[in-house]
Steps between C-alpha positions, in 0.01 A plus 500: 500500500675619183679835498428746223860463383443135411160542337467455124470828314153406375375478860652838584334653193162361606539634854599847379222507241249414772616807695738332742814692576818336622874536549718283277872433506552566132879470490485171310190567291517581131403858408228371265338317794506819704343692212215247490446525877512881486243505218271273702540717810400808300192321363402373844567822688766332714841619612795264469836557664799352321806469720853411394482723197850648520633236260249584224586738218343846495329427167331196658388705800347755264315227307364352823399842636331591173301175505389559859418872459527578872424149629864401555747592772866409461726422794873438513 
């Protein structure tokens, strides 16, 4: 079984767009990937939890949150 952390971003986008919520260790993901996942979660009505976000810049967190419009939770 593959963990969400090792899944390609396109698979994560498809899951979120289909309405599937999940927790993702996002510490080593690019902000643009997280924006795409957040946008898909919003469209699919899912909630995604991004952990390991302490290393990301505030501007990136704002972009991701704006894309998700309430569908994203950040964890340290």
